[in-house]
C-alpha positions as a LaTeX table, in Angstrom:
\begin{tabular}{lrrr}
\hline
Residue & $x$ (\AA) & $y$ (\AA) & $z$ (\AA) \\
\hline
Met1 & $-15.58$ & $-8.31$ & $-0.15$ \\
Leu2 & $-18.65$ & $-10.22$ & $-1.25$ \\
Arg3 & $-21.80$ & $-10.93$ & 0.65 \\
His4 & $-24.94$ & $-12.97$ & 0.03 \\
Arg5 & $-25.64$ & $-12.98$ & $-3.71$ \\
Phe6 & $-22.71$ & $-10.74$ & $-4.34$ \\
Ile7 & $-23.40$ & $-7.11$ & $-4.09$ \\
Pro8 & $-19.72$ & $-6.45$ & $-3.40$ \\
Ser9 & $-19.38$ & $-4.89$ & 0.03 \\
Arg10 & $-16.88$ & $-2.41$ & $-1.40$ \\
Leu11 & $-19.83$ & $-0.86$ & $-3.21$ \\
Leu12 & $-22.07$ & $-1.05$ & $-0.14$ \\
Leu13 & $-19.45$ & 0.52 & 2.08 \\
Leu14 & $-18.65$ & 3.21 & $-0.44$ \\
Leu15 & $-22.30$ & 4.19 & $-0.63$ \\
Val16 & $-22.24$ & 4.53 & 3.15 \\
Leu17 & $-19.01$ & 6.47 & 2.79 \\
Leu18 & $-20.81$ & 9.10 & 0.74 \\
Ala19 & $-22.77$ & 10.08 & 3.83 \\
Ser20 & $-19.77$ & 10.39 & 6.11 \\
Ala21 & $-18.28$ & 13.54 & 7.59 \\
Thr22 & $-15.81$ & 15.88 & 5.95 \\
Ala23 & $-12.37$ & 14.35 & 5.42 \\
Gln24 & $-9.06$ & 16.14 & 5.67 \\
Ala25 & $-6.36$ & 15.65 & 3.06 \\
Lys26 & $-3.42$ & 14.33 & 5.04 \\
Leu27 & $-3.23$ & 10.86 & 6.52 \\
Thr28 & $-1.97$ & 10.64 & 10.09 \\
Ile29 & 0.00 & 7.54 & 11.04 \\
Glu30 & $-0.12$ & 6.07 & 14.53 \\
Ile31 & 1.88 & 3.02 & 15.59 \\
Thr32 & $-0.61$ & 0.90 & 17.52 \\
Gly33 & 1.18 & $-2.43$ & 17.96 \\
Gly34 & 4.16 & $-3.41$ & 20.05 \\
Ile35 & 7.75 & $-3.33$ & 18.86 \\
Glu36 & 9.12 & $-6.30$ & 20.78 \\
Gly37 & 12.31 & $-7.52$ & 19.16 \\
Ala38 & 12.86 & $-4.30$ & 17.19 \\
Gln39 & 16.53 & $-3.47$ & 16.71 \\
Pro40 & 17.86 & $-0.33$ & 18.46 \\
Ile41 & 19.28 & 2.26 & 16.08 \\
Ala42 & 20.32 & 5.88 & 16.55 \\
Val43 & 19.59 & 8.35 & 13.74 \\
Val44 & 21.47 & 11.52 & 14.68 \\
Pro45 & 20.03 & 14.87 & 13.47 \\
Phe46 & 21.76 & 15.80 & 10.21 \\
Gly47 & 24.14 & 18.72 & 10.30 \\
Asp48 & 23.56 & 21.81 & 8.12 \\
Leu49 & 26.69 & 22.96 & 6.27 \\
Asp50 & 27.61 & 26.23 & 4.55 \\
Gly51 & 24.33 & 27.97 & 5.11 \\
Ala52 & 22.07 & 25.07 & 4.10 \\
Arg53 & 18.62 & 25.55 & 5.58 \\
Pro54 & 16.50 & 22.56 & 4.53 \\
Ser55 & 12.81 & 22.80 & 5.34 \\
Ile56 & 12.67 & 19.11 & 6.30 \\
Asp57 & 14.31 & 17.43 & 9.28 \\
Ile58 & 15.99 & 14.65 & 7.31 \\
Gly59 & 17.01 & 12.60 & 10.35 \\
Ala60 & 13.50 & 12.74 & 11.82 \\
Val61 & 11.93 & 11.44 & 8.58 \\
Ile62 & 14.45 & 8.58 & 8.40 \\
Ala63 & 13.88 & 7.61 & 12.05 \\
Ala64 & 10.09 & 7.70 & 11.63 \\
Asp65 & 10.32 & 5.49 & 8.53 \\
Leu66 & 12.46 & 2.90 & 10.32 \\
Ala67 & 10.11 & 2.91 & 13.31 \\
Arg68 & 7.06 & 2.33 & 11.07 \\
Ser69 & 8.66 & $-0.78$ & 9.61 \\
Gly70 & 8.36 & $-2.51$ & 12.96 \\
Arg71 & 11.91 & $-3.82$ & 12.56 \\
Phe72 & 13.73 & $-0.95$ & 14.28 \\
Lys73 & 13.40 & 1.13 & 17.44 \\
Pro74 & 15.07 & 4.51 & 16.83 \\
Met75 & 16.63 & 6.20 & 19.84 \\
Ser76 & 14.88 & 9.27 & 21.22 \\
Arg77 & 16.85 & 12.44 & 20.59 \\
Arg78 & 16.41 & 13.37 & 24.23 \\
Glu79 & 18.61 & 10.41 & 25.13 \\
Met80 & 21.44 & 11.34 & 22.77 \\
Leu81 & 24.42 & 12.63 & 24.71 \\
Val82 & 26.21 & 13.83 & 21.56 \\
Thr83 & 25.17 & 14.45 & 17.94 \\
Pro84 & 28.12 & 13.76 & 15.63 \\
His85 & 27.83 & 14.31 & 11.88 \\
Arg86 & 31.08 & 12.75 & 10.64 \\
Gln87 & 33.03 & 9.59 & 11.41 \\
Glu88 & 35.90 & 11.47 & 13.09 \\
Asp89 & 33.44 & 12.87 & 15.62 \\
Ile90 & 32.06 & 9.48 & 16.68 \\
Asp91 & 33.08 & 7.78 & 19.92 \\
Phe92 & 31.55 & 4.34 & 19.46 \\
Arg93 & 31.95 & 3.54 & 23.18 \\
Glu94 & 29.31 & 6.14 & 24.01 \\
Trp95 & 26.81 & 4.47 & 21.69 \\
Gln96 & 27.74 & 1.02 & 22.98 \\
Leu97 & 26.89 & 2.15 & 26.52 \\
Leu98 & 23.53 & 3.29 & 25.20 \\
Ser99 & 22.95 & $-0.24$ & 23.75 \\
Met100 & 22.62 & 0.90 & 20.16 \\
Asn101 & 23.26 & $-1.65$ & 17.43 \\
Asn102 & 23.64 & 0.83 & 14.58 \\
Leu103 & 24.27 & 4.52 & 14.10 \\
Val104 & 23.29 & 6.87 & 11.24 \\
Val105 & 24.98 & 10.27 & 10.83 \\
Gly106 & 24.78 & 12.76 & 8.02 \\
Glu107 & 25.01 & 16.31 & 6.71 \\
Val108 & 23.06 & 18.56 & 4.36 \\
Ala109 & 25.05 & 20.95 & 2.19 \\
Pro110 & 24.18 & 23.30 & $-0.70$ \\
Asn111 & 24.57 & 21.56 & $-4.04$ \\
Thr112 & 26.32 & 23.04 & $-7.04$ \\
Gly113 & 23.66 & 24.44 & $-9.33$ \\
Gly114 & 21.02 & 24.65 & $-6.58$ \\
Gly115 & 19.27 & 22.37 & $-4.17$ \\
Tyr116 & 21.04 & 20.22 & $-1.62$ \\
Met117 & 23.48 & 17.35 & $-1.30$ \\
Leu118 & 22.63 & 14.86 & 1.44 \\
Arg119 & 25.59 & 12.84 & 2.75 \\
Tyr120 & 25.02 & 9.98 & 5.16 \\
Ser121 & 26.78 & 6.97 & 6.69 \\
Leu122 & 25.61 & 3.86 & 8.54 \\
Tyr123 & 27.81 & 2.21 & 11.18 \\
Asp124 & 27.86 & $-0.96$ & 13.22 \\
Val125 & 28.28 & 0.38 & 16.75 \\
Phe126 & 30.03 & $-2.61$ & 18.32 \\
Ser127 & 32.59 & $-3.15$ & 15.56 \\
Gly128 & 32.90 & 0.50 & 14.56 \\
Lys129 & 32.69 & $-0.62$ & 10.94 \\
Lys130 & 31.15 & 1.62 & 8.31 \\
Leu131 & 28.41 & $-0.43$ & 6.66 \\
Met132 & 27.54 & 2.07 & 3.95 \\
Ser133 & 28.08 & 5.68 & 2.94 \\
Asn134 & 26.49 & 7.66 & 0.14 \\
Ser135 & 25.46 & 11.07 & $-1.19$ \\
Leu136 & 22.08 & 11.99 & $-2.64$ \\
Pro137 & 21.18 & 15.23 & $-4.44$ \\
Ser138 & 17.79 & 16.78 & $-3.82$ \\
Thr139 & 15.71 & 19.81 & $-4.61$ \\
Glu140 & 13.89 & 21.61 & $-1.80$ \\
Lys141 & 10.61 & 20.03 & $-2.91$ \\
Gly142 & 12.15 & 16.57 & $-3.06$ \\
Leu143 & 13.66 & 16.52 & 0.43 \\
Arg144 & 11.07 & 14.18 & 1.97 \\
Asn145 & 11.44 & 11.74 & $-0.90$ \\
Ala146 & 15.22 & 11.88 & $-0.55$ \\
Ala147 & 14.91 & 11.11 & 3.16 \\
His148 & 12.63 & 8.16 & 2.33 \\
Arg149 & 15.22 & 6.86 & $-0.14$ \\
Ile150 & 17.95 & 7.08 & 2.48 \\
Ala151 & 15.71 & 5.12 & 4.88 \\
Asp152 & 15.13 & 2.55 & 2.12 \\
Ala153 & 18.89 & 2.14 & 1.63 \\
Ile154 & 19.48 & 1.72 & 5.38 \\
Tyr155 & 16.62 & $-0.75$ & 5.69 \\
Glu156 & 17.89 & $-2.84$ & 2.79 \\
Lys157 & 21.44 & $-2.87$ & 4.11 \\
Leu158 & 20.35 & $-4.08$ & 7.54 \\
Thr159 & 17.58 & $-6.50$ & 6.53 \\
Gly160 & 18.55 & $-7.67$ & 3.04 \\
Glu161 & 15.17 & $-6.73$ & 1.54 \\
Pro162 & 14.12 & $-3.53$ & $-0.27$ \\
Gly163 & 12.58 & $-0.74$ & 1.74 \\
Val164 & 9.20 & 0.71 & 0.79 \\
Phe165 & 9.38 & 4.15 & 2.36 \\
Ala166 & 9.72 & 5.93 & $-1.01$ \\
Thr167 & 6.58 & 4.24 & $-2.33$ \\
Arg168 & 3.08 & 5.72 & $-2.44$ \\
Ile169 & $-0.41$ & 4.71 & $-1.33$ \\
Ala170 & $-3.66$ & 5.28 & $-3.20$ \\
Tyr171 & $-6.89$ & 5.49 & $-1.22$ \\
Val172 & $-10.47$ & 6.73 & $-1.41$ \\
Thr173 & $-12.09$ & 9.18 & 1.00 \\
Ser174 & $-15.12$ & 11.46 & 1.10 \\
Ser175 & $-16.35$ & 14.89 & 2.15 \\
Gly176 & $-19.76$ & 16.42 & 2.72 \\
Arg177 & $-23.21$ & 14.96 & 2.99 \\
Gly178 & $-26.12$ & 14.28 & 0.68 \\
Pro179 & $-26.09$ & 16.40 & $-2.49$ \\
Asn180 & $-22.86$ & 18.09 & $-1.35$ \\
Ala181 & $-20.97$ & 14.82 & $-0.96$ \\
Arg182 & $-17.61$ & 14.47 & $-2.71$ \\
Val183 & $-15.62$ & 11.29 & $-3.18$ \\
Val184 & $-11.90$ & 11.72 & $-3.73$ \\
Leu185 & $-9.24$ & 9.36 & $-4.99$ \\
Arg186 & $-5.89$ & 10.44 & $-3.55$ \\
Val187 & $-2.28$ & 9.33 & $-3.67$ \\
Ser188 & 0.13 & 10.13 & $-0.84$ \\
Asp189 & 3.62 & 9.19 & 0.27 \\
Ser190 & 3.77 & 6.00 & 2.30 \\
Asp191 & 3.85 & 8.08 & 5.50 \\
Gly192 & 0.73 & 10.07 & 4.56 \\
Phe193 & 2.50 & 13.26 & 3.47 \\
Asn194 & 2.23 & 15.01 & 0.09 \\
Pro195 & $-1.34$ & 13.95 & $-0.76$ \\
Gln196 & $-2.29$ & 14.43 & $-4.41$ \\
Thr197 & $-5.90$ & 14.48 & $-5.60$ \\
Ile198 & $-6.34$ & 12.22 & $-8.62$ \\
Val199 & $-10.12$ & 12.40 & $-9.00$ \\
Asp200 & $-12.65$ & 14.57 & $-7.13$ \\
Ser201 & $-16.22$ & 13.56 & $-7.91$ \\
Pro202 & $-19.78$ & 13.60 & $-6.55$ \\
Asp203 & $-20.07$ & 9.98 & $-7.65$ \\
Pro204 & $-18.64$ & 6.81 & $-6.07$ \\
Ile205 & $-15.05$ & 5.81 & $-6.84$ \\
Met206 & $-13.55$ & 2.46 & $-5.91$ \\
Ser207 & $-10.94$ & $-0.21$ & $-6.55$ \\
Pro208 & $-7.79$ & 1.80 & $-7.34$ \\
Ala209 & $-5.05$ & $-0.38$ & $-8.85$ \\
Trp210 & $-1.47$ & 0.60 & $-9.72$ \\
Ser211 & 0.30 & $-0.08$ & $-12.98$ \\
Pro212 & 3.61 & $-1.96$ & $-12.53$ \\
Asp213 & 5.64 & 1.17 & $-13.31$ \\
Gly214 & 3.73 & 3.28 & $-10.79$ \\
Arg215 & 2.77 & 5.87 & $-13.40$ \\
Arg216 & $-0.93$ & 5.01 & $-13.85$ \\
Leu217 & $-3.94$ & 4.12 & $-11.77$ \\
Ala218 & $-6.95$ & 2.12 & $-12.86$ \\
Tyr219 & $-10.17$ & 2.63 & $-10.92$ \\
Val220 & $-13.94$ & 2.35 & $-11.10$ \\
Ser221 & $-16.09$ & 5.49 & $-11.25$ \\
Phe222 & $-19.87$ & 5.76 & $-11.20$ \\
Glu223 & $-20.13$ & 8.97 & $-13.20$ \\
Gly224 & $-23.62$ & 9.31 & $-14.61$ \\
Arg225 & $-24.72$ & 6.51 & $-12.26$ \\
Gln226 & $-23.07$ & 3.90 & $-14.48$ \\
Ser227 & $-19.96$ & 2.02 & $-13.50$ \\
Ala228 & $-16.96$ & 2.35 & $-15.82$ \\
Val229 & $-13.26$ & 1.54 & $-15.55$ \\
Tyr230 & $-10.77$ & 4.33 & $-16.16$ \\
Val231 & $-6.97$ & 4.39 & $-16.51$ \\
Gln232 & $-5.33$ & 7.66 & $-15.51$ \\
Glu233 & $-1.76$ & 8.91 & $-15.88$ \\
Leu234 & $-0.62$ & 10.48 & $-12.63$ \\
Ala235 & 1.85 & 12.97 & $-14.10$ \\
Ser236 & $-0.37$ & 14.45 & $-16.81$ \\
Gly237 & $-3.84$ & 13.73 & $-15.42$ \\
Arg238 & $-4.91$ & 12.23 & $-18.75$ \\
Arg239 & $-7.45$ & 9.47 & $-18.33$ \\
Asp240 & $-9.10$ & 6.98 & $-20.65$ \\
Arg241 & $-12.37$ & 5.15 & $-20.14$ \\
Val242 & $-11.41$ & 1.59 & $-21.02$ \\
Ala243 & $-14.50$ & $-0.40$ & $-20.01$ \\
Ser244 & $-18.06$ & 0.92 & $-19.98$ \\
Phe245 & $-20.13$ & $-2.07$ & $-21.02$ \\
Glu246 & $-23.76$ & $-2.54$ & $-20.09$ \\
Gly247 & $-24.03$ & $-3.84$ & $-16.55$ \\
Met248 & $-21.20$ & $-4.00$ & $-14.04$ \\
Asn249 & $-17.65$ & $-2.88$ & $-14.88$ \\
Ser250 & $-15.47$ & $-3.48$ & $-11.85$ \\
Ala251 & $-12.34$ & $-4.71$ & $-10.07$ \\
Pro252 & $-9.53$ & $-3.69$ & $-12.47$ \\
Ala253 & $-6.10$ & $-5.25$ & $-11.98$ \\
Phe254 & $-3.02$ & $-4.52$ & $-14.11$ \\
Ser255 & $-1.08$ & $-7.45$ & $-15.53$ \\
Pro256 & 2.58 & $-7.67$ & $-14.44$ \\
Asp257 & 3.71 & $-6.26$ & $-17.81$ \\
Gly258 & 1.23 & $-3.36$ & $-17.61$ \\
Arg259 & $-0.31$ & $-4.13$ & $-21.00$ \\
Lys260 & $-3.55$ & $-5.71$ & $-19.83$ \\
Leu261 & $-6.30$ & $-5.28$ & $-17.27$ \\
Ala262 & $-8.20$ & $-8.10$ & $-15.64$ \\
Leu263 & $-11.80$ & $-7.04$ & $-15.00$ \\
Ala264 & $-15.10$ & $-8.32$ & $-13.70$ \\
Leu265 & $-17.86$ & $-7.59$ & $-16.25$ \\
Ser266 & $-21.53$ & $-8.54$ & $-16.34$ \\
Lys267 & $-22.17$ & $-7.48$ & $-19.91$ \\
Asp268 & $-23.44$ & $-10.96$ & $-20.84$ \\
Gly269 & $-25.36$ & $-11.73$ & $-17.64$ \\
Asn270 & $-23.65$ & $-12.84$ & $-14.45$ \\
Pro271 & $-20.28$ & $-11.25$ & $-13.68$ \\
Asp272 & $-17.32$ & $-13.10$ & $-15.19$ \\
Ile273 & $-13.59$ & $-12.46$ & $-15.40$ \\
Tyr274 & $-12.22$ & $-10.86$ & $-18.57$ \\
Val275 & $-8.79$ & $-9.67$ & $-19.72$ \\
Leu276 & $-8.57$ & $-6.43$ & $-21.69$ \\
Glu277 & $-5.61$ & $-5.61$ & $-23.96$ \\
Leu278 & $-5.09$ & $-1.89$ & $-23.33$ \\
Gly279 & $-3.34$ & $-1.24$ & $-26.62$ \\
Ser280 & $-5.80$ & $-2.93$ & $-28.98$ \\
Gly281 & $-8.95$ & $-3.03$ & $-26.86$ \\
Gln282 & $-9.23$ & $-6.78$ & $-27.44$ \\
Leu283 & $-11.34$ & $-8.45$ & $-24.75$ \\
Thr284 & $-10.87$ & $-12.10$ & $-23.74$ \\
Gln285 & $-13.36$ & $-13.90$ & $-21.52$ \\
Val286 & $-11.52$ & $-15.94$ & $-18.90$ \\
Thr287 & $-14.40$ & $-17.48$ & $-16.92$ \\
Asp288 & $-17.88$ & $-18.46$ & $-18.05$ \\
His289 & $-20.09$ & $-19.63$ & $-15.19$ \\
Tyr290 & $-23.62$ & $-19.05$ & $-13.94$ \\
Ala291 & $-22.18$ & $-18.03$ & $-10.55$ \\
Ile292 & $-20.68$ & $-14.62$ & $-9.82$ \\
Asp293 & $-16.93$ & $-14.37$ & $-10.53$ \\
Thr294 & $-15.21$ & $-11.17$ & $-9.46$ \\
Glu295 & $-12.12$ & $-9.56$ & $-7.82$ \\
Pro296 & $-9.40$ & $-10.91$ & $-10.14$ \\
Ala297 & $-5.73$ & $-10.64$ & $-9.18$ \\
Trp298 & $-2.70$ & $-11.59$ & $-11.28$ \\
Ala299 & 0.04 & $-13.99$ & $-10.32$ \\
Pro300 & 3.40 & $-12.17$ & $-10.37$ \\
Asp301 & 4.49 & $-14.13$ & $-13.45$ \\
Gly302 & 1.29 & $-13.28$ & $-15.33$ \\
Ser303 & 0.45 & $-16.92$ & $-16.03$ \\
His304 & $-2.83$ & $-17.07$ & $-14.15$ \\
Leu305 & $-5.35$ & $-15.21$ & $-12.03$ \\
Val306 & $-7.06$ & $-15.80$ & $-8.72$ \\
Phe307 & $-10.61$ & $-14.55$ & $-8.24$ \\
Thr308 & $-13.60$ & $-14.76$ & $-5.90$ \\
Ser309 & $-16.59$ & $-16.91$ & $-6.83$ \\
Asp310 & $-19.68$ & $-18.35$ & $-5.13$ \\
Arg311 & $-19.85$ & $-21.25$ & $-7.60$ \\
Gly312 & $-19.45$ & $-23.64$ & $-4.66$ \\
Gly313 & $-22.29$ & $-22.00$ & $-2.73$ \\
Arg314 & $-20.12$ & $-19.66$ & $-0.67$ \\
Pro315 & $-17.51$ & $-17.07$ & $-1.64$ \\
Gln316 & $-14.13$ & $-18.78$ & $-2.08$ \\
Ile317 & $-10.89$ & $-18.18$ & $-3.96$ \\
Tyr318 & $-10.33$ & $-19.91$ & $-7.32$ \\
Arg319 & $-7.42$ & $-20.04$ & $-9.73$ \\
Val320 & $-7.57$ & $-19.95$ & $-13.54$ \\
Ala321 & $-5.10$ & $-19.62$ & $-16.42$ \\
Ala322 & $-4.84$ & $-16.05$ & $-17.73$ \\
Gly323 & $-6.07$ & $-17.22$ & $-21.13$ \\
Gly324 & $-9.06$ & $-19.04$ & $-19.68$ \\
Gly325 & $-9.88$ & $-22.65$ & $-18.95$ \\
Pro326 & $-11.10$ & $-24.71$ & $-15.99$ \\
Ala327 & $-10.91$ & $-23.03$ & $-12.59$ \\
Ala328 & $-9.48$ & $-24.77$ & $-9.52$ \\
Arg329 & $-10.61$ & $-23.96$ & $-6.01$ \\
Val330 & $-7.80$ & $-22.68$ & $-3.77$ \\
Thr331 & $-9.40$ & $-22.05$ & $-0.35$ \\
Phe332 & $-11.31$ & $-24.64$ & 1.67 \\
Glu333 & $-10.89$ & $-23.50$ & 5.26 \\
Gly334 & $-13.77$ & $-21.30$ & 6.40 \\
Asp335 & $-17.11$ & $-20.55$ & 4.74 \\
Tyr336 & $-16.12$ & $-17.15$ & 3.34 \\
Asn337 & $-12.91$ & $-16.10$ & 1.60 \\
Ser338 & $-12.66$ & $-13.23$ & $-0.87$ \\
Ala339 & $-10.56$ & $-10.39$ & $-2.35$ \\
Ala340 & $-7.31$ & $-12.34$ & $-2.62$ \\
Ser341 & $-4.04$ & $-10.90$ & $-3.91$ \\
Tyr342 & $-0.56$ & $-12.34$ & $-4.33$ \\
Ser343 & 2.60 & $-11.60$ & $-2.42$ \\
Pro344 & 5.37 & $-10.19$ & $-4.65$ \\
Asp345 & 7.17 & $-13.56$ & $-4.67$ \\
Gly346 & 3.98 & $-15.41$ & $-5.65$ \\
Arg347 & 4.17 & $-17.81$ & $-2.71$ \\
Ser348 & 1.33 & $-16.45$ & $-0.58$ \\
Leu349 & $-2.13$ & $-14.98$ & $-0.82$ \\
Val350 & $-3.70$ & $-12.39$ & 1.44 \\
Met351 & $-7.50$ & $-12.31$ & 1.60 \\
Val352 & $-10.61$ & $-11.41$ & 3.56 \\
Thr353 & $-11.97$ & $-14.31$ & 5.60 \\
Arg354 & $-14.88$ & $-14.71$ & 7.97 \\
Asp355 & $-14.11$ & $-15.97$ & 11.45 \\
Gly356 & $-16.90$ & $-16.25$ & 14.01 \\
Gly357 & $-18.89$ & $-13.48$ & 12.38 \\
Arg358 & $-15.88$ & $-11.18$ & 12.05 \\
Phe359 & $-14.28$ & $-10.28$ & 8.74 \\
Arg360 & $-10.52$ & $-10.56$ & 9.19 \\
Ile361 & $-7.42$ & $-10.41$ & 7.01 \\
Ala362 & $-5.62$ & $-13.73$ & 6.61 \\
Met363 & $-2.73$ & $-15.26$ & 4.70 \\
Thr364 & $-2.50$ & $-18.65$ & 3.09 \\
Asp365 & $-0.17$ & $-20.52$ & 0.77 \\
Ala366 & $-0.81$ & $-19.60$ & $-2.87$ \\
Arg367 & $-1.72$ & $-23.23$ & $-3.60$ \\
Gly368 & $-4.03$ & $-23.42$ & $-0.60$ \\
Gly369 & $-3.64$ & $-24.52$ & 2.98 \\
Pro370 & $-4.30$ & $-23.31$ & 6.52 \\
Arg371 & $-5.03$ & $-19.63$ & 6.94 \\
Arg372 & $-3.09$ & $-17.39$ & 9.32 \\
Phe373 & $-4.86$ & $-14.34$ & 10.70 \\
Leu374 & $-3.19$ & $-10.95$ & 10.39 \\
Ser375 & $-5.93$ & $-8.70$ & 11.78 \\
Gly376 & $-8.34$ & $-8.70$ & 14.69 \\
Gly377 & $-11.37$ & $-8.32$ & 12.52 \\
Gly378 & $-14.78$ & $-6.80$ & 12.69 \\
Leu379 & $-15.08$ & $-5.36$ & 9.22 \\
Asp380 & $-11.63$ & $-5.59$ & 7.63 \\
Glu381 & $-11.35$ & $-5.54$ & 3.83 \\
Ser382 & $-9.32$ & $-4.59$ & 0.72 \\
Pro383 & $-6.01$ & $-6.24$ & 1.69 \\
Gly384 & $-2.84$ & $-5.92$ & $-0.36$ \\
Phe385 & 0.87 & $-6.54$ & 0.12 \\
Ala386 & 3.56 & $-3.91$ & 0.39 \\
Pro387 & 5.81 & $-4.18$ & $-2.68$ \\
Asn388 & 8.57 & $-5.89$ & $-0.66$ \\
Gly389 & 6.12 & $-8.40$ & 0.81 \\
Ser390 & 6.90 & $-7.43$ & 4.42 \\
Met391 & 3.56 & $-5.86$ & 5.30 \\
Val392 & $-0.12$ & $-5.97$ & 4.39 \\
Ile393 & $-2.29$ & $-2.87$ & 4.14 \\
Tyr394 & $-6.07$ & $-3.06$ & 4.50 \\
Ala395 & $-9.17$ & $-1.04$ & 5.41 \\
Thr396 & $-10.67$ & $-1.42$ & 8.86 \\
Gln397 & $-12.76$ & 0.37 & 11.48 \\
Asn398 & $-11.65$ & 2.41 & 14.50 \\
Asn399 & $-14.35$ & 3.73 & 16.80 \\
Gly400 & $-16.88$ & 3.23 & 14.03 \\
Arg401 & $-14.87$ & 5.17 & 11.44 \\
Gly402 & $-13.09$ & 3.85 & 8.37 \\
Val403 & $-9.29$ & 3.90 & 8.63 \\
Leu404 & $-6.40$ & 2.05 & 7.03 \\
Ala405 & $-4.02$ & $-0.31$ & 8.80 \\
Ala406 & $-0.68$ & $-1.82$ & 7.85 \\
Thr407 & 0.70 & $-4.79$ & 9.72 \\
Pro408 & 3.95 & $-6.78$ & 9.32 \\
Ile409 & 3.29 & $-10.33$ & 8.17 \\
Asn410 & 5.80 & $-11.70$ & 10.70 \\
Gly411 & 4.66 & $-9.66$ & 13.68 \\
Gly412 & 5.72 & $-6.28$ & 14.99 \\
Ala413 & 4.39 & $-2.75$ & 15.07 \\
Thr414 & 1.05 & $-2.12$ & 13.38 \\
Gln415 & 0.31 & 1.24 & 11.80 \\
Arg416 & $-3.07$ & 2.96 & 11.72 \\
Leu417 & $-3.56$ & 5.53 & 8.94 \\
Ser418 & $-6.49$ & 7.87 & 9.47 \\
Gln419 & $-7.76$ & 11.40 & 8.93 \\
Asp420 & $-8.98$ & 13.86 & 11.55 \\
Thr421 & $-12.55$ & 13.37 & 10.33 \\
Gly422 & $-14.28$ & 11.31 & 7.68 \\
Glu423 & $-13.51$ & 7.86 & 6.37 \\
Val424 & $-10.63$ & 6.32 & 4.45 \\
Arg425 & $-10.99$ & 3.11 & 2.41 \\
Glu426 & $-9.78$ & 1.16 & $-0.62$ \\
Pro427 & $-6.01$ & 1.25 & $-0.07$ \\
Ala428 & $-3.58$ & 0.21 & $-2.79$ \\
Trp429 & 0.19 & 0.22 & $-2.25$ \\
Ser430 & 2.30 & 1.29 & $-5.20$ \\
Pro431 & 5.11 & $-0.83$ & $-6.66$ \\
Leu432 & 8.70 & 0.01 & $-5.79$ \\
Leu433 & 9.52 & 3.37 & $-7.34$ \\
Arg434 & 13.09 & 3.73 & $-8.62$ \\
\hline
\end{tabular}
């Protein structure tokens, strides 16, 4: 987010973040919006076969995932009169009387060679038809991810679009005060579990961005009180400093092919947009203007970028070819629009907009047009789409504390992701992980 003569508010807020209270590792998710129109579904507790003792309640994880999507309303287990695990045990009339549309049953069995085999089936309650059935091997450690993948398969079968439960979220949080302050870049599962620390530093960290294959993160770190852009491999921990020019090095964004980074650099004066070839280190200047150009984001086809600029007097969204050239203004409604990013299909933009003194998250057509508000506002920022385009995640405030929120673009349940103490900011949703 940009304010006045463009000290990006991400930096301002992160400096405030350094003084916040101690943060815990795990994100807690609370569904805060209504679920009107959500489809009723029963996810029966999975049966344990032949001595299998999984540490994870597979059915509970699947039901929680479907509930968080806002598209489904899983049945409470307290209301289940029976808990079948196989088709021959199902009396569909019982589930019809309970007004369920769909039914999920499954079993967990020991797998040959170790680990588990998860078997599950999805049924249409009123026709009694089996919609899908599958088996999925898993290690003990991978049980939550396996449950997320089952939820993804169910979601896709019933909605026609990919699920995002097996994806991950990157975010920045802090701990301590003053000289003991720590800023941490973490990655967790989409439901807040399994947090992994990527960077733990006394210096500010901001703007995490995923590579298209989900294996790397780019981010800005202020180690030594100088901003620099790093690219880090998640599996090995190896990181490379790819941009450390004099002045500001900020706002990295991976190209759709993962070979380039778009950046905002002020090495020649005012911040402009550049594209960096990661393999060769070749740097191409995309914009050249006396105004401040920042916050680049790639179109899904890699042909062009959108960015924020005050070249018209106020922060607005502009569009430019990835190789450079004249920039075209995209947003005209409102006196402040910033931090835009594309939907996965390239048809829409999500952005921060100012409305009556409140900073809210809004959507607009990628070519411009009326904005549609997605958040209530106050101090909302850092929006980005889920990799299936169904939801938008962003940073917001709750009782004066930084939290994350995810809201469906077409209405439905809103999620609030927070920690017991401290602040959470700078969310970035991973691509689909296969």
